[in-house]
N, C-alpha and C positions, 0 to 999 in steps of 0.2 A: 540566408539571413544576412542583411546589409544594414550599414548604418543609418540610412533614410527610414528603413523599417522601425529600427530601434528608436530613432527620434520621435516617429509617429505614435509609436506605442506610449513613450513617455509623455508626449504632450497630451494624449488621451487621459493617462492617469492624473497629470496636473491640473487638467481641466474638467475631469469628470465628465466628459461628454466627446461624442463623436463629431457631431455637428461643429461645435468650436475648435476642435482639433484641425478638422477640415480646414477652416479659415485661417489657422494660424501657420499652416502647413501649405496653403495656398493649394488646396485640392479638392476635390468633390468629395461628397461623403461615400459614395459607393467605392472609390479609388482608397480612400481610408478604411474602408471595412475590408477590402480584398487584401490591403498589406497585412492587416491583422490576422486574415483567415490562413495566409501565407504563413506567418509565424506560428500560428497555432498548430498547423500541418507538419512544420519543421519540428516544434518541440513536442508533438503529439500530446498537446494537452490544451484545455481551454483556458485564456487568458481572464476572460471576463464574463460575468453573469450579469443578465439583462433582466430588468424587472419594468417593462413598460418602457418608459422615456430615462429610466434611472440605470445606471450601470455601476458594478463594484468589481474589485478584483478578487478572482479565485485564489485559493491558495498557492496554486502553481503560478498566477499572475504576481502575487505579492513578492514571492521568491525570485521571479524573473526580473521584476522591477530593480532590485538591488544590484543584481549583476548588469542589467542595461544600464543603470546610472554610473556603475564602474567603468563599464566599455566607452562609454561617451566622455567620461573624464578622461581615460587613459587616451583617447583619439586626441582631444584637445592638448593634453600634455606633449604627445608626439609631434602636432603639428608646431607647439611652441617650441620644442626642442631644436626641430629641424629649421625653423626660422631663424632661432638664435645663432645655429652655425652658419647661416648665410649673411650675419649682420645686418639683418633687414627684418625685423618683426613683422609676424604677420598673423593671422588668425582673426579672434573675436574676443572682445571683452563684452560681458553682460553686465549691465547696471541697474538695479531696482530702485525706483524712487516714485515718490506721489506726483500728481499732476503739476502741483504748483511749483516742486523744485524742476521739475522737466522744462518748465516754462521760464522760470526766473533765476535759476542756478547753473543749469548745465549747457544751454547753447553756447556760453563764451567759453567755458572749459573745453567742450566737444571742439570748437573751432581751433583753439590752441592746440589741443592733441592730436587732430587731423594734420597740421601743420608738420609737426614733429613725427607723427606716426602715420603716413598716408596709406600704408599697407595694412593697417588693422581695423577691422570693422568694428562700430561701436553699435551694440544693440540694447534698446532701454525697454524695461518692462515696467509698466505703470502698475505701482502696488500700493497698498496702504502701508501703514506705520508697522503693523504687527507683522504684515505678509513681507514687508523688507527684509527684516531679521530672519524668518523663516527661509526665504529665499536664497540668502547669504549661507545660512547654515545647513542648506540641502545642497549646496553647491550648484544649484541652478540659476544662480548669479555670481559673479565675481566679486562685485561691489554693491554696497548700499548707501544711499543718502536718505536719513531718516531724522527725526525729530529725538532728541536726547531728553533723559537718560536711556540707555541701554543695558540692560542687567547682565546680560548673556556674556560670561566670562571668557568663552572660548572666541570672542570677537576682539579684534584690535579696533579702536575708538579714536578717531582724530575730530577735534571740535572744528568747524570749519566756518559757521556764521552764528551770528546772534543778532535778533532783532526783538520787536515787540508786537505782542498780539494787542489790537485795539478794537474799540466797537467802531464799524462803518456806517456812516449814514449819508444821505445824499445831500446836495445843495439845498439851501433854504429849508431843511429839518429843524424842528423846535429843539433839538439837542444840539446843533451845530456849532454853536457857540461856546459850548462847555469843553473845559480843559480834562476834567475828569468826571466820571459817572460811578454809582454804585448801583447793585442789582434793582434796588426799588425805583430807580429812575426809568427803568424799561417796562415798568407795569403797563403803561397807556400805549405801548406799541407792540406790533406783531415782530416776532422774532425769526430770522433766517440762520439755521445752525447747520454746521457740518455734521453729515450723517453718521461719521464714526472717526476714529483715531485718537492720538494723544490731545489734540487741541479740544476735541469734543469732550473729554473726559475733564480736562481743566476747567473748562466753561461750566460744565455741569456742577462741579464743585462751587465755583464762584456763584453760580446762581441758587445754589441750595435753599438759602434764607427765603427766597420767594418761588421756589419750585412749583407750589402749588397755585400760584397766581399768574405766572408768566403765560404769553399767549405765542406758542410755536406755529408759524403758518407753513413753514418748509423746512425740511431735511434733505441737504444736497450734498453730492460728493465731488463737486466742481467748484473750484474757485472762480473761475471765469463766469459762470453761472450766477453766482452769489452776489459777485460784483454788478451784475448788469441787471439782476433783479432789483437790487439795492438803489441803483440808479433810476430804477423804472418806478420807485415809490412803494415797493411791494413790502418791505421791512427793514429791521437793523440786523447786520450781520456782524461777524468778528474775523477778522483777517490780520495777519502777520503785515506789518506797514510795507515791507519789500514787495509784497504781492499787489499793492494798489497804488505805488509810488507816483505811476504817470497819472493816473486819474486824480490823485490827491493834488498833484501839482498843476492840472489843469483845472482844479475848482469843480470838478464833477463830483467828487467824494470829500466828506470831512473825516478824520480819524479823532478819536477819543480815547485816552488811556483810561485803563480800568482802575479803580480804588477799592480797598485803599492802599494796594500796592500794584505797580505795573505788572503784567503778565509778559515774562521774558521768555522767548522761545530760543533754543540752541539746536542747530543742526550737526550733524555729525556725519562723515564717511566712516564706514564699517567694513571689514572684512575679515576672513577667518585667520587666526594665528598661526594654524598648522598648515596654510595653503602655501605651496611652491609659488612665488612671483616670478612671472616672466619680466623680460625688460620692458615690455609692452605695459604690463600691469604696473610695475614701479614708476614707468613714465607717466600713466594715469594718475596715480596718488600725487606726484609731484606737480603736475599740471594743476590739480584741485587745489594742492597747499600753495601754490603760487597766487591763486585767486583769493586765498584767505585774507579777511581785513587784518590789519595790523593788530598784533596782540593775543590772536586767536589761534596761533599755530602752535597748539599745545595737544599733546597725544596723551590722556590721562596722567598728565603731570610731567611727562618726559618730552624730550625734543620731538619736533614732526619728523616724519619718515625721511630718510635719506636722499639726498639730491642725485638725480641720474645725470652721468657726464658721458 
């Protein structure tokens, strides 16, 4: 048994698919299956039950998964500890975030972090809001960036960004000259809505007075697709203004505040309170906080994370 086999096993558990795990592990599916067979032979137990194209863990598989996660976590702790002794942090930090945060928040943070910690590898796991919290709680991600609020008490939460979710329309749209709109103003237009997430929940609440009369043409999970479809005249969508600042500045899109009250979005950096933070992890927190807009560097009412010297 080696760590590569354990990593492969955990990827299959996470993705619930041999074929998807083969892609993330950069191996062929037969190679993935061979690693699982080797594990099962060594453990003398079947780890997965197969029902056609679906798989599930056996009792032995569920038990082994718990120990496998501990083994991988101990491996990373050992790597971090050794790197600390060398005064040159190494290893890997895993950050879970949705697509928009990956595109509009993380690039500058990653660039600054790489300058300070060139030997630390950063890995981004694209996830939706609920999955971001799960990934951090399950220790499959060191940090998460997600829309607030986050209710999980075992997580440390730092406010890092605040902006407004607005209706987005193309140039020369009949609503383009409006400063604000109410739900009933959209009844004559097709809507392009996010497929899931906290923004979708909030939009459903805002649209509730006209929920039986609105026309939803698309539900998408990509901010970039939503913008391009709006520019193509396929409907009205809703995005944070930071996600479409370039297009709005170029006159390709117009943003309109929602009434009667603006819909404000807050983003936070989350990590487990009980997690031992390496120098690299503390450095990532500091890098994120260095990019926080003035007045937002508060952590649940307390000062921002300590500085790295």
